[in-house]
C-alpha positions in Angstrom: 0.0 0.0 0.0 1.4 3.4 -1.0 2.2 5.8 1.8 -0.3 8.7 1.5 0.6 10.8 4.5 3.7 12.2 6.2 5.6 9.6 8.1 8.4 10.6 10.5 10.3 8.0 12.4 10.7 8.7 16.2 14.1 10.2 17.1 15.1 6.9 18.7 15.4 5.5 15.2 18.1 8.1 14.3 20.9 5.9 15.7 23.8 4.3 13.8 22.8 3.5 10.3 24.3 0.1 10.6 22.0 -0.8 13.4 19.0 1.0 12.0 19.1 -0.7 8.7 20.8 -4.0 9.4 17.5 -5.8 9.1 17.5 -4.9 5.4 21.0 -6.2 4.8 19.9 -9.7 3.9 17.3 -8.5 1.5 18.0 -9.2 -2.2 17.6 -5.8 -3.8 19.4 -6.8 -7.0 16.2 -7.8 -8.9 13.0 -5.8 -9.4 9.7 -7.5 -9.7 8.0 -7.4 -13.1 5.3 -5.2 -11.6 7.9 -2.6 -10.3 9.8 -2.6 -13.6 6.6 -1.9 -15.6 5.6 0.9 -13.2 9.1 2.4 -13.3 9.0 2.5 -17.1 5.7 4.4 -16.9 7.2 6.9 -14.6 10.3 7.4 -16.8 8.1 8.0 -19.8 6.1 10.5 -17.8 9.2 12.3 -16.7 10.1 12.7 -20.4 6.9 14.6 -20.9 4.7 11.7 -22.1 2.1 11.3 -19.4 -0.7 8.9 -20.3 -3.6 10.4 -22.3 -6.2 12.0 -20.0 -3.8 12.8 -17.2 -4.6 15.9 -15.3 -2.1 18.8 -15.1 -1.6 17.8 -11.4 -0.7 14.3 -12.5 1.6 15.5 -15.2 3.5 17.7 -12.7 3.8 14.9 -10.2 5.1 12.6 -13.0 7.8 15.2 -13.9 9.0 16.2 -10.4 8.3 13.0 -8.5 8.1 10.2 -11.1 8.0 7.4 -8.5 5.1 8.9 -6.5 2.7 6.1 -7.4 5.0 3.3 -6.2 4.9 1.9 -2.7 8.0 3.2 -0.8 9.8 -0.1 -0.7 9.5 -0.4 -4.5 10.9 3.1 -4.8 13.9 2.0 -2.9 14.3 -1.0 -5.2 14.3 1.2 -8.2 16.9 3.5 -6.7 19.1 0.5 -5.7 19.1 -0.7 -9.3 20.1 2.8 -10.5 23.0 2.8 -8.1 24.1 -0.6 -9.3 24.2 0.7 -12.9 26.3 3.7 -11.7 28.9 1.4 -10.0 29.0 -0.9 -13.1 29.7 2.2 -15.3 32.5 3.3 -13.0 33.9 -0.3 -13.1 33.8 -0.2 -16.9 35.6 3.2 -17.0 38.3 1.9 -14.7 38.7 -1.3 -16.7 39.3 0.8 -19.8 42.2 2.3 -18.0 43.6 -1.1 -17.2 42.4 -1.2 -13.6 40.5 -4.3 -12.6 38.2 -3.5 -9.7 35.2 -5.5 -10.6 33.5 -7.2 -7.6 30.7 -9.7 -7.7 27.9 -8.4 -10.0 30.3 -6.3 -12.0 30.4 -3.5 -9.5 33.6 -1.5 -8.6 33.0 -2.0 -4.9 30.3 -3.4 -2.5 27.0 -1.6 -2.6 24.9 -1.4 0.6 21.0 -1.3 0.5 19.5 2.2 0.1 19.1 3.8 3.5 15.4 4.9 3.7 14.4 8.5 4.5 12.9 8.9 8.0 10.4 11.3 6.4 8.5 10.1 3.3 6.1 13.0 2.5 6.5 16.7 2.9 10.2 16.3 3.7 11.6 19.3 1.7 12.8 22.2 3.8 13.3 24.3 0.7 11.0 24.7 -2.3 11.2 27.0 -5.3 8.1 28.2 -7.1 8.0 29.8 -10.5 5.5 32.4 -11.9 4.2 31.8 -15.4 1.0 30.9 -17.4 -1.1 28.2 -15.9 -3.2 25.6 -17.6 -6.0 28.3 -17.8 -3.7 30.9 -19.3 -3.4 32.9 -16.1 0.1 34.5 -16.3 0.2 35.0 -12.6 0.1 31.4 -11.6 2.6 30.4 -8.9 3.7 26.8 -9.2 6.1 24.5 -11.0 6.8 23.8 -14.6 5.5 21.1 -16.9 7.2 21.2 -20.3 10.4 22.8 -21.5 11.6 26.1 -22.8 13.2 24.4 -25.8 9.9 22.8 -26.8 8.0 26.1 -25.9 5.3 24.2 -24.1 5.9 25.4 -20.5 2.9 25.4 -18.3 3.0 26.5 -14.6 1.0 24.1 -12.4 0.1 24.8 -8.8 1.9 22.4 -6.5 -0.9 21.9 -3.9 -0.9 18.1 -4.6 2.8 17.5 -4.5 3.7 14.9 -1.9 7.3 16.0 -1.3 6.4 19.6 -0.5 5.2 20.5 3.0 1.9 22.3 3.6 3.6 25.4 4.9 5.4 25.9 1.5 2.1 25.5 -0.4 0.4 28.0 1.9 3.1 30.7 1.2 3.0 30.0 -2.5 -0.8 30.4 -2.6 -0.6 33.7 -0.7 2.1 34.9 -3.0 -0.1 34.2 -6.0 -2.9 36.1 -4.3 -0.6 39.1 -3.7 0.7 39.3 -7.3 -2.9 39.0 -8.6 -3.6 42.2 -6.6 -0.5 43.9 -7.8 -0.6 46.4 -10.7 2.7 45.0 -11.9 2.9 42.2 -14.5 4.9 39.0 -13.8 8.3 38.6 -15.5 7.8 35.6 -17.8 10.6 36.5 -20.2 13.2 39.1 -19.3 13.1 40.9 -22.6 9.3 41.1 -22.5 9.2 43.2 -19.3 7.3 42.4 -16.1 8.5 42.2 -12.6 7.3 39.5 -10.2 9.4 36.4 -10.4 10.1 33.2 -8.4 9.4 32.5 -4.8 11.7 30.4 -2.5 10.4 29.1 0.8 12.6 27.7 3.5 11.3 26.1 6.7 12.9 24.4 9.7 11.9 21.8 12.3 11.8 24.7 14.9 8.8 26.2 13.1 10.7 29.0 11.3 9.6 30.1 7.8 11.6 32.2 5.4 10.2 33.6 2.1 12.4 35.1 -0.6 10.8 36.9 -3.5 12.8 37.6 -6.7 11.9 40.7 -8.6 13.0 42.1 -12.0 13.3 45.9 -11.6 13.3 46.6 -15.3 13.2 50.4 -15.5 11.6 51.2 -12.2 13.0 54.0 -10.0 13.9 53.7 -6.4 10.7 55.3 -5.2 8.5 52.9 -7.2 10.6 50.0 -6.0 10.1 51.1 -2.4 6.3 51.3 -2.9 6.0 47.7 -4.2 8.3 46.4 -1.4 6.2 48.1 1.1 3.0 46.5 -0.4 4.6 43.1 -0.3 5.6 43.6 3.3 2.2 44.8 4.3 0.5 41.9 2.6 2.5 39.3 4.5 2.5 41.1 7.9 -0.9 42.8 8.1 -2.9 41.4 5.1 -4.1 38.0 4.0 -0.5 36.7 3.9 -0.1 37.2 7.7 -1.5 33.7 8.1 1.9 32.4 6.9 3.5 33.7 10.1 6.8 34.4 8.3 9.9 34.5 10.4 11.8 36.3 7.6 10.7 38.0 4.4 13.4 38.8 1.8 13.3 40.7 -1.5 15.9 40.4 -4.2 16.2 42.5 -7.3 17.7 40.4 -10.0 18.1 40.8 -13.8 19.6 37.3 -14.1 18.2 33.8 -13.8 20.2 33.1 -10.7 21.8 35.8 -8.6 24.0 35.5 -5.4 23.9 37.9 -2.5 27.2 39.3 -3.7 25.7 40.1 -7.1 22.5 41.5 -5.7 22.0 41.7 -1.9 19.0 40.0 -0.3 17.0 42.8 1.3 15.3 41.9 4.6 11.8 43.4 4.5 10.5 41.8 7.7 11.5 39.7 10.6 14.7 38.0 11.5 17.8 37.8 9.2 18.2 34.1 9.7 16.2 31.0 10.5 17.5 28.1 12.7 17.6 24.4 12.5 18.8 21.6 14.8 20.8 18.6 13.5 22.1 15.9 15.9 21.8 18.2 18.9 23.5 21.2 17.3 22.0 24.5 16.3 22.5 25.9 12.8 21.9 29.4 11.4 20.6 29.5 7.8 20.9 32.5 5.4 18.8 33.0 2.3 21.2 31.4 -0.2 23.2 29.1 2.1 23.2 25.4 1.2 21.5 23.1 3.6 20.4 19.5 2.8 16.7 19.7 1.8 15.7 16.6 3.9 16.7 17.4 7.5 15.8 14.0 8.9 17.6 12.3 6.2 20.6 14.5 6.7 20.9 13.4 10.3 21.1 9.8 9.2 23.6 10.7 6.5 25.9 12.6 8.8 25.9 9.8 11.3 27.1 7.4 8.6 29.8 9.9 7.6 31.0 10.0 11.2 31.5 6.2 11.2 32.9 5.8 7.6 35.5 8.6 8.2 37.1 6.5 11.0 38.3 9.9 12.3 40.0 9.8 15.7 41.0 12.4 18.2 44.3 13.0 16.5 42.7 13.4 13.0 42.4 16.5 10.9 39.1 16.5 9.1 38.9 18.5 5.8 35.3 19.4 4.7 35.3 20.6 1.1 32.2 22.5 0.0 31.2 22.7 3.6 28.1 25.0 3.3 27.0 26.2 6.7 29.3 23.7 8.4 26.9 20.9 9.2 29.2 18.0 8.6 32.2 19.8 10.0 30.5 20.6 13.3 28.8 17.1 13.6 32.3 15.6 13.5 34.2 18.3 15.4 33.9 16.6 18.8 35.7 13.5 17.7 38.7 15.0 15.8 41.6 17.2 16.5 40.8 19.9 14.0 38.3 20.7 11.2 39.0 22.8 8.1 36.0 23.8 6.0 36.1 25.3 2.6 33.1 27.0 0.9 32.6 29.5 -2.0 29.5 31.2 -0.6 30.7 33.9 1.8 27.4 34.1 3.7 27.5 30.3 4.3 31.0 30.7 5.8 29.7 33.5 8.0 26.9 31.1 9.1 29.4 28.3 9.7 31.6 30.5 11.9 28.6 31.6 13.9 27.3 28.0 14.2 30.7 26.9 15.6 30.8 29.7 18.1 27.2 29.3 19.2 27.7 25.6 19.8 30.9 26.2 21.7 33.1 24.4 19.1 36.5 26.0 18.9 38.5 23.5 16.7 37.0 24.5 13.4 38.5 26.8 10.8 36.4 27.9 7.9 37.9 29.4 4.7 35.9 31.3 2.1 36.8 30.9 -1.6 36.5 28.6 -4.5 37.8 25.1 -3.7 40.0 25.1 -6.8 41.8 28.2 -5.4 41.9 27.3 -1.7 42.7 23.5 -1.8 45.9 23.6 -4.0 47.3 26.3 -1.7 46.3 24.5 1.4 47.5 21.0 0.5 50.5 21.6 -1.7 52.6 22.5 1.4 50.9 20.1 3.8 53.4 19.0 6.5 51.2 18.1 9.4 51.9 14.6 10.5 48.5 13.9 12.0 46.0 11.7 10.0 44.1 13.6 7.4 40.6 12.6 6.2 38.5 14.5 3.7 34.8 14.7 2.7 33.7 16.4 -0.5 30.1 17.4 -1.0 30.0 19.4 -4.3 27.1 20.6 -6.4 25.9 18.6 -9.4 28.8 20.2 -11.4 31.2 18.1 -9.4 34.7 19.1 -8.3 37.0 21.3 -10.3 39.9 19.4 -11.9 42.4 21.4 -9.7 40.6 20.2 -6.6 41.0 16.6 -7.7 44.7 17.3 -8.5 45.3 18.7 -5.0 43.6 15.7 -3.4 45.4 13.2 -5.5 48.8 14.8 -5.0 48.5 15.2 -1.2 50.2 12.0 0.1 48.9 12.6 3.7 45.3 12.2 2.5 44.5 8.5 2.6 40.8 8.4 3.2 38.1 10.3 1.2 34.3 10.4 1.3 32.6 11.7 -1.8 28.9 12.7 -1.3 27.1 13.2 -4.6 23.4 13.8 -5.4 24.1 13.0 -9.1 26.9 10.4 -9.3 26.0 9.5 -12.9 26.8 13.1 -13.9 30.0 15.1 -13.5 30.8 13.3 -10.3 31.6 10.2 -12.5 34.5 12.2 -14.1 35.8 12.9 -10.6 35.6 9.3 -9.6 37.7 8.3 -12.6 40.2 11.0 -12.0 40.6 10.0 -8.4 41.2 6.3 -9.3 43.2 6.5 -12.6 46.9 5.6 -12.8 49.4 8.5 -12.2 49.6 10.8 -15.2 52.3 13.5 -15.2 50.7 15.2 -18.2 47.5 15.7 -16.2 49.5 16.6 -13.1 48.1 13.5 -11.3 51.3 12.3 -9.6 49.8 10.9 -6.4 48.9 7.3 -5.7 45.4 6.5 -7.0 42.4 6.0 -4.7 40.4 2.8 -4.6 36.6 2.7 -4.2 35.9 0.6 -1.1 32.2 1.0 -0.3 29.1 2.7 -1.7 26.2 3.7 0.6 23.1 5.3 -1.0 20.7 7.5 1.0 17.2 8.2 -0.1 17.1 12.0 0.6 14.5 12.5 -2.1 11.5 10.1 -1.7 9.2 9.9 -4.8 12.0 11.0 -7.1 14.6 8.9 -8.9 17.5 10.5 -7.0 19.7 9.3 -4.2 22.6 10.8 -2.2 25.5 8.4 -2.8 28.3 8.3 -0.3 31.4 6.6 -1.9 34.3 5.7 0.3 37.8 5.9 -1.3 41.1 4.9 0.4 44.7 4.4 -0.7 
């Protein structure tokens, strides 16, 4: 029977992943039932924009964003397990082409553990992004998510009220934002060159009951007085008007003439409330800024970080290197068991949050450096002389690690253990895996001893979707 309501495991279940999921270790997840395979093919077809005839717009959106939503949760995990098997087989093939024989039973490059389930099945997202565009009825001020593509010129914006991965609070804020822009004299910005102003909405929430809303706005040719008027209207709506029901902790406004814009490019303007929201992970308190990275599934993140603790095998004399550290969640969760933590992150605001988080939690053995990893890591590791054990974790975006970061890791002889966390291991991360494991190549400045994949552990951070967070352990 498919899960149809939010399910959250009691906190007593957030213990060691080995204990929590040992009961699944004996399950044979290598083969899908015929029924599951048929259903999965239907979901894949729907994701490609081919929903069955007669499907409602709501079903089409669900099929695009959460293509496994009709499957019982255990079958979703089976589908994801098979996907991870294919990824590890692909990596084994790439390495074999380089003359490296790493194939284990089943043609994998290393043992693959069962997919660790998410402790929250529905409404698990702590961050959602809503677009503004024409809805199925032609209304250009519809707030929702896209069905179709810009390339095919068939984009339709569908309300997300039915989406199982989005919490009710996010849907409420989106509905209120739609009500606000319907009452605004300004048009939505559907295409930059066609004018219009109101753009996307980002909603962030925490387990502490905090809600942050970030409204993106294209200024076009408006003057500062006009901008101030519309910002005041937005603030009034969410503090004194119908939007007050959302009980926002923070309301931000960002003027942007680009598709994506950082705080440095165009500052987030606080219109109402607190500058930050706060979350708790494994007993620690974390401050979150508007554009700081934070795992979208907080309950799943707790289980993931517990596994990273154990897989790192970091001791009290270890230096722990956290590359792409975000707000310092992994760094701080491991700080108590190591000698020192060094975190590297490109987003300056996230580094500010990480430093605040360390100080607030009374953690003094963390050092956070701001900058691109490809600039910081070579400088940091090229002259590394500390004799203490060095362990690293990398948690990059879908774009993977820059080649200079891989070079720095490969060429640092003190670094013997590496955890690579990827939300898209079949993408650019695959290139990183091969670079980490390939034979030394002076032409590519890869002179260090190659790493060897030892264990793959997938985490279902995104129920109802095809995606997993894969933790791949490398040693040398």
